[in-house]
Each structure stands twice: as structure tokens, then as C-alpha cells.
C-alpha positions as CSV (number, residue, x, y, z in Angstrom):
1,M,76.0,97.9,89.4
2,E,78.7,95.4,88.3
3,Y,80.4,93.7,91.3
4,L,84.2,94.1,91.4
5,P,85.5,90.8,93.0
6,D,89.0,92.2,93.4
7,V,90.8,95.6,93.3
8,A,93.1,96.2,90.4
9,E,94.9,99.0,92.2
10,I,96.6,96.7,94.7
11,K,100.2,95.9,94.1
12,T,100.3,92.3,93.0
13,Y,103.2,89.8,92.7
14,F,102.3,87.0,90.3
15,N,105.4,84.8,90.3
16,V,107.2,83.1,93.1
17,K,110.5,84.3,91.6
18,R,109.7,87.7,90.1
19,D,111.9,87.4,87.1
20,D,111.2,83.8,86.3
21,A,107.7,82.5,85.9
22,Q,109.0,78.9,85.7
23,V,110.0,78.8,89.4
24,H,107.2,77.6,91.6
25,F,108.8,77.2,95.0
26,G,111.2,79.4,97.1
27,I,112.6,79.6,100.6
28,S,114.7,82.3,102.1
29,R,115.9,83.4,105.5
30,M,114.0,86.5,106.8
31,E,117.3,88.1,107.8
32,D,118.5,87.9,104.2
33,I,115.3,89.5,102.9
34,Y,115.7,92.3,105.5
35,V,119.3,93.0,104.3
36,R,118.3,92.8,100.6
37,H,115.5,95.4,101.2
38,E,117.7,97.5,103.4
39,G,115.1,97.2,106.2
40,K,112.5,99.0,104.2
41,P,109.0,97.6,104.3
42,D,107.2,96.9,101.0
43,L,103.9,98.7,100.3
44,P,100.7,96.7,101.1
45,H,100.5,94.1,98.4
46,R,99.3,90.6,97.6
47,H,100.7,87.5,96.0
48,E,99.1,85.1,93.6
49,Y,100.8,82.3,95.5
50,F,101.0,80.9,99.0
51,T,103.3,82.3,101.6
52,I,104.4,81.0,105.0
53,L,106.5,82.8,107.5
54,L,108.2,80.9,110.4
55,V,109.3,83.6,112.8
56,L,112.1,82.7,115.2
57,D,112.8,86.2,116.6
58,A,111.4,89.6,115.5
59,E,109.9,92.9,116.5
60,G,107.3,94.7,114.5
61,T,103.9,94.2,112.9
62,H,102.4,92.0,110.2
63,T,99.1,93.4,108.8
64,I,97.0,90.9,106.8
65,D,93.8,92.3,105.2
66,F,94.0,95.3,107.5
67,E,94.2,93.2,110.7
68,Q,97.4,94.1,112.5
69,H,99.3,91.4,114.4
70,K,102.3,91.7,116.6
71,L,105.4,90.2,114.9
72,Q,107.5,88.2,117.4
73,G,109.3,84.9,117.8
74,N,107.6,81.5,117.9
75,Q,105.0,82.3,115.3
76,A,103.9,80.9,111.9
77,H,102.0,83.1,109.5
78,F,100.0,81.6,106.6
79,I,99.0,84.0,103.8
80,A,96.6,82.8,101.1
81,P,96.8,84.0,97.5
82,G,94.9,87.3,97.2
83,Q,95.3,88.4,100.8
84,V,96.7,91.9,101.1
85,H,99.5,92.1,103.7
86,Q,102.5,94.2,104.8
87,L,105.4,93.3,107.1
88,V,107.0,96.1,109.1
89,E,110.1,95.0,111.0
90,A,111.5,97.2,113.8
91,R,114.8,95.4,113.4
92,K,116.3,92.5,111.5
93,S,114.1,89.4,112.0
94,S,115.2,85.8,112.2
95,G,113.1,83.1,110.5
96,Y,112.1,81.7,107.2
97,S,109.9,82.8,104.3
98,I,108.4,79.9,102.2
99,V,106.6,80.7,98.9
100,F,104.9,78.2,96.6
101,S,102.3,78.2,93.8
102,A,99.4,76.0,93.1
103,S,101.4,74.6,90.2
104,F,104.1,73.4,92.7
105,L,101.4,71.6,94.7
106,A,100.0,69.9,91.6
107,K,103.4,68.8,90.4
108,N,104.1,67.1,93.7
109,N,100.7,65.5,93.9
110,I,99.5,67.7,96.7
111,P,95.8,68.6,96.0
112,L,94.5,72.0,96.9
113,D,92.0,70.2,99.0
114,F,94.8,69.3,101.3
115,L,95.3,73.0,102.2
116,D,91.5,73.3,102.8
117,D,91.6,70.3,105.1
118,V,94.2,71.8,107.4
119,H,92.4,75.2,107.7
120,L,95.6,77.3,107.9
121,F,95.2,79.4,104.8
122,Q,91.9,81.1,105.5
123,M,90.8,84.3,103.8
124,E,88.6,85.2,106.8
125,Q,91.1,84.3,109.5
126,S,94.6,85.7,109.5
127,A,96.0,85.5,113.0
128,P,99.4,83.9,113.3
129,L,99.8,80.4,114.8
130,I,101.5,80.8,118.2
131,L,104.0,78.0,118.8
132,T,105.9,76.6,121.8
133,E,109.7,76.5,121.7
134,E,109.7,72.8,120.9
135,Q,107.2,73.2,118.1
136,T,109.2,76.1,116.6
137,I,112.4,74.0,116.7
138,Q,110.6,71.1,114.9
139,L,109.4,73.4,112.1
140,Q,112.8,75.0,111.9
141,R,114.3,71.6,111.2
142,Y,112.0,71.2,108.2
143,C,113.0,74.7,107.0
144,E,116.7,73.9,107.2
145,E,116.1,70.7,105.3
146,M,114.2,72.7,102.7
147,L,117.1,75.1,102.4
148,T,119.5,72.2,101.8
149,W,117.4,70.7,99.1
150,Y,116.5,74.0,97.5
151,G,120.2,74.9,97.0
152,S,121.1,71.4,95.7
153,A,121.2,69.9,92.3
154,Q,120.2,66.4,93.5
155,L,117.7,64.4,91.6
156,M,114.1,64.7,92.7
157,N,114.8,67.7,94.8
158,G,111.4,69.1,93.9
159,Q,109.7,66.0,95.3
160,A,111.8,66.3,98.5
161,L,110.8,69.9,98.9
162,G,107.1,68.9,98.4
163,A,107.4,66.2,101.1
164,L,109.0,68.6,103.5
165,L,106.4,71.3,102.8
166,R,103.6,68.8,103.5
167,L,105.3,67.7,106.8
168,F,105.6,71.4,107.8
169,I,101.9,72.1,107.1
170,I,100.7,68.9,108.7
171,S,102.7,69.6,111.8
172,S,101.5,73.2,111.9
173,S,97.9,72.0,111.7
174,N,98.4,69.6,114.6
175,Y,99.7,72.5,116.6
176,C,96.5,74.4,116.3
177,T,94.4,74.7,119.5
178,I,91.0,74.0,117.9
179,P,89.3,71.2,120.0
180,P,89.8,67.8,118.4
181,S,86.9,66.0,116.7
182,T,86.4,62.3,115.9
183,Q,87.6,61.2,112.4
184,D,84.1,60.7,111.2
185,E,83.2,64.3,112.3
186,I,86.3,65.7,110.6
187,E,85.6,63.9,107.3
188,A,81.9,65.0,107.3
189,G,82.8,68.5,108.4
190,T,85.6,68.9,105.9
191,S,83.2,68.2,103.0
192,I,80.7,70.8,104.3
193,I,83.5,73.4,104.8
194,K,84.9,73.0,101.3
195,K,81.5,73.5,99.8
196,F,80.7,76.4,102.1
197,K,84.0,78.2,101.2
198,Q,83.3,77.7,97.5
199,L,79.9,79.3,97.9
200,L,81.2,82.0,100.2
201,N,83.9,83.1,97.7
202,L,81.3,83.1,94.9
203,H,78.4,84.7,96.6
204,F,79.5,86.8,99.7
205,H,78.6,90.0,97.8
206,E,75.0,88.8,97.5
207,W,74.3,86.2,100.2
208,H,74.7,87.6,103.7
209,A,72.6,85.1,105.7
210,T,73.8,81.8,107.1
211,S,70.4,80.3,106.2
212,T,71.0,81.0,102.5
213,Y,74.3,79.0,102.5
214,A,72.7,76.2,104.7
215,E,69.8,75.9,102.2
216,E,72.1,75.6,99.3
217,L,74.0,72.9,101.2
218,A,70.8,71.1,102.2
219,I,71.5,71.3,106.0
220,S,70.1,73.4,108.8
221,P,71.8,76.8,109.7
222,D,72.5,75.4,113.2
223,H,74.3,72.3,111.7
224,L,76.3,74.6,109.4
225,N,77.4,76.8,112.3
226,R,78.4,73.9,114.6
227,T,80.4,72.2,111.8
228,I,82.3,75.4,110.8
229,K,83.1,76.3,114.4
230,S,84.2,72.8,115.4
231,L,86.9,72.8,112.7
232,T,87.8,76.4,112.3
233,G,87.0,78.0,115.6
234,K,84.5,80.5,113.9
235,T,80.9,80.2,113.1
236,A,79.5,80.4,109.5
237,K,78.1,83.9,110.4
238,D,81.6,85.0,111.6
239,S,83.1,83.8,108.3
240,I,80.5,85.5,106.1
241,Q,80.9,88.8,108.0
242,S,84.7,88.6,107.9
243,R,84.7,88.0,104.1
244,I,82.5,91.0,103.5
245,V,84.5,93.2,105.8
246,V,87.8,92.2,104.0
247,A,86.3,93.1,100.7
248,A,84.9,96.4,102.0
249,K,88.3,97.4,103.5
250,R,90.1,96.7,100.2
251,L,87.6,98.8,98.3
252,L,87.8,101.6,100.8
253,Y,91.6,101.6,100.8
254,F,92.5,100.9,97.2
255,T,89.7,102.7,95.3
256,D,88.0,106.0,95.3
257,H,84.5,104.4,95.1
258,S,82.0,106.2,97.3
259,T,80.5,104.4,100.3
260,K,77.3,104.2,98.4
261,E,78.9,102.4,95.4
262,I,80.8,100.0,97.7
263,A,77.5,99.2,99.6
264,F,75.8,98.2,96.4
265,Q,78.8,96.2,95.1
266,L,78.7,94.2,98.4
267,G,75.0,93.5,98.2
268,F,73.5,96.1,100.6
269,E,70.2,97.6,99.6
270,E,70.9,100.8,101.5
271,P,74.2,102.5,102.1
272,S,73.1,103.1,105.7
273,H,72.8,99.3,106.2
274,F,76.4,98.9,105.0
275,S,77.7,101.6,107.3
276,S,75.9,100.1,110.3
277,F,77.3,96.6,109.4
278,F,80.8,97.9,108.9
279,K,80.8,99.9,112.2
280,K,79.4,96.9,114.1
281,C,82.1,94.6,112.8
282,T,85.1,97.0,113.0
283,G,84.2,99.6,115.6
284,Q,84.5,102.5,113.0
285,S,82.5,103.9,110.1
286,P,83.6,103.3,106.5
287,T,84.5,107.0,106.3
288,S,86.6,106.9,109.5
289,F,88.4,103.8,108.3
290,R,89.3,105.4,105.0
291,K,90.5,108.6,106.6
292,K,92.7,106.7,109.1
293,Q,94.2,104.5,106.5
């Protein structure tokens, strides 16, 4: 059976500015977006660009790839292209929404590898970054600077926005609580993680074992697990399982494919093996998940 890497039925926004494909960066206040939408949440959807939310004050939920997170102040949310998410606000939020495309990064000499290095935009890990008051204030300063440049006609304002975005992301990365490593370990580990992620995105529907990825990378499974965990906080096995579960949830929610069809699409030889795997990872059967959603 042909594998379906993504689900066409998901509502998708392709452009940073919906009516202008030439715009590749945007920043807005969350309170303005709330007023513009009259407080109504959008349907679950995905973007073909990167999204960052810096939340100063809020009540509600933010669901990313079916993982629901409490929406509150002193948070930063990082959503990668392709991730399905929905923001539900109980009241008007205060904060900033930053959106940018891969083209914006390229135009400002920011390689996509830079985002891989900071490990903030991870398909298999969507929990918000919890910030201290001081950290929030620092990131807020960058956002206010971005708003100033975004609304100006000054020369090289795109480069200024690129520099401020890079500072925002670097600062956010430094605020992560993952134990620090030596520079040599970071450089060696980053190379392995990049290759692992590339393989994972290409083969998660057929390679389910850590040993398969380790063999392809010419390292031991133990080395791969230690490396991934030291820089992301999750083992390679966790990442593989999370990626499969995300794909399974999307297919269960957005298509009418049977559990048997989904099992085969995701590389399980028997539907019962898929059902057992899904229940072990999520605490519910595929059928129960579909009914609840």
C-alpha cells in the first residue's frame, strides 16, 4: 500500500501573509489577533512556515499535534512547518506571534541548520518553553524591536528583523533546561542529530528500531540514544515513537482510513501490533482516540 506522508484534508496556510506570497516575515500582537478573530479559535490547521508565540498573559489551551498544553504567561511556543495546532483562548491573550518562512531565513543568511542546532522546532516535541519573568522581559524587548522595524520603511529593515529573530531564538535556546555539554560534544552530537532527523522524516513509516538508524549512521544504538538525549532531552527511541504517533493521530483524525490501512501505511505488519503500540504510547486505542476526537 502506498504510504501517505501527509494528510491532504488538514487545513493548511501556505503564505506568511495569506493574500501576498511575497511576504516572508510577520509579527503581530496576540491581543490584536484575538480582536480580529472576535475571540473565535481557528480549526486545527498547519502552516508551511515557522511560528513562534511569546505569551505574556493568557488562559486557555494550545494543542500541537494532539498534545494539549496549558496556555499561560511566561511561555514561548515553537511550531515547525507541518505541525497541526489549534489555539483556544479563554480570554484575550497578551503576547506576540512571529511567523517566518524558510525563504526569509535564506534571504538573511540564516541556514536551516541553525534551527536544527537550537532544537526548538522539533516535530516530536511540542511542549512550550517555560520562562522566568526576566527571560520573558528580554524576549519581549526583541519583539518590540521587531515591531518597530516591521512597521518602518528604513533601509535594510529585513536584515534588522533577521538579526533580532536570530537573537530571540539564540536566547530561547539558552533558556532551555537541557543539561549543558562541552563544545566538542555539542558539535559532534549536532551532526548526528541532523542526520538522524533526516533519516527519521524519510523512514519513520518503515524503520521502527533505533538499531536501524544507528546502523545507517555507523554508530552503536547506545551512542545514538545518549547523543540524542544529551541535546534534546529525549532518546532516539522516544523520538521514533513520537514521530509515528503524530503521523498516526493525523491519519486517524483527518482521514477515514481504517485502522488496518493506517497500520500498513505506518509499517506495521499486523494491525494488532499497531493498536498495541498506539495504546502503549497514548494510553488509548486507535478507535478510542478517533471517537474522542
